[in-house]
Steps between C-alpha positions, in 0.01 A plus 500: 500500500389723789518210746847407377619859542367504856689181583820635349461816708481290817120481540358147504124542480209262526281496188121536513292409196149614409493208256467234771201472739585466868351152533778375270775622736585138598614444141722806515629378836605176329672706230672711767631181664637378167250216476356636174687627193394802298388261226262332750312820586263537202344161577520524880340847504257418216636822355283499186185521712622693804662780297477430129783706356795304360712361784815572299441872563543433874748213501803737529363627834488145637842424350646806673337396828655155470842633400523736797292300750229766526170384656186538287154578641149482355316831540162464332169408662426128529361354180144601417445728800531833319243381246266385777538830686409684180182293466372476857714733716730443795217431745389194302835321534527201730696556824792301357501704179484829689783389730725446197475870408623814680290597801428846358474574129648847457321732255681696229575872537229732361704594192530136399127444550433750224751332270346160571154643431620609157661162437184320609284714271729418207477127572123521542470670160710227338285226656184678385638522146592131508148416619342694212730324252401161643132588473539616139692185409296238681165672546518495878670712767813392682443348842490746789530448871242621748532615856461796729871589525611820336736392217751779561502432874573133428778599258651737759486233771685250283769753406542590867516134595778429249715794609448445873565127464829554315618766744416274795679203347805715424513606867474133595793416269709774659411382851585140414834573332621832642571606143364780285241368254494553125133491399437407137149609400302646213516872432147564626615402849805729484422814300516830691555316827126437533471123525739286700724788609205692649402195707860440611528857625180448697593158640863588571545879520872467574575293191697633206308435177656549156297448182674415172309508172583511129484848352250514215644751253170664402396549863842642574475748215158619617620537857807704418471874573 
């Protein structure tokens, strides 16, 4: 609905999607040329494995792009690279893998680091609880990974990689099309302007960045003076 309103107001944006890894851009290029229909995309993009959530939730975005001839771009890191970076770090990537990512991975602002630390601690507690449940049920602990990397540092690197990658790809989409770019991404990459917007302001200080998010009623009530 937001994209349609932009078009009706005279703005014809490009559309950037977190849901599609950048190595699948050739498939979106075929869609942009009209060589693929919306109905072809779940199979062509292997949507069930690359994203997982029901394609029908996203089909209206592609339908709007087709109706108004709006180009669509893949924003996410190439398949499997974020997971590999989390396990072994950026320095362990092959030259080709490293070349497929932004040259510099921009860190989050200090305030977000603290929020991510809290989020990481919550996730770690849940995993620990799951491990205890598995041990109680099966008589053995859940499998754990070993290594010298600090788990929170790895988590922070992956989060930074995702946000920097999507900001870089959005800039690429704008350079290629000359259009403003509507970035469709999960709330964790948008909230409080920390994620993608923070990287965009660093990469392109002159850019105008507007974030649009649903208003959660309970949060709104707490935030009201």
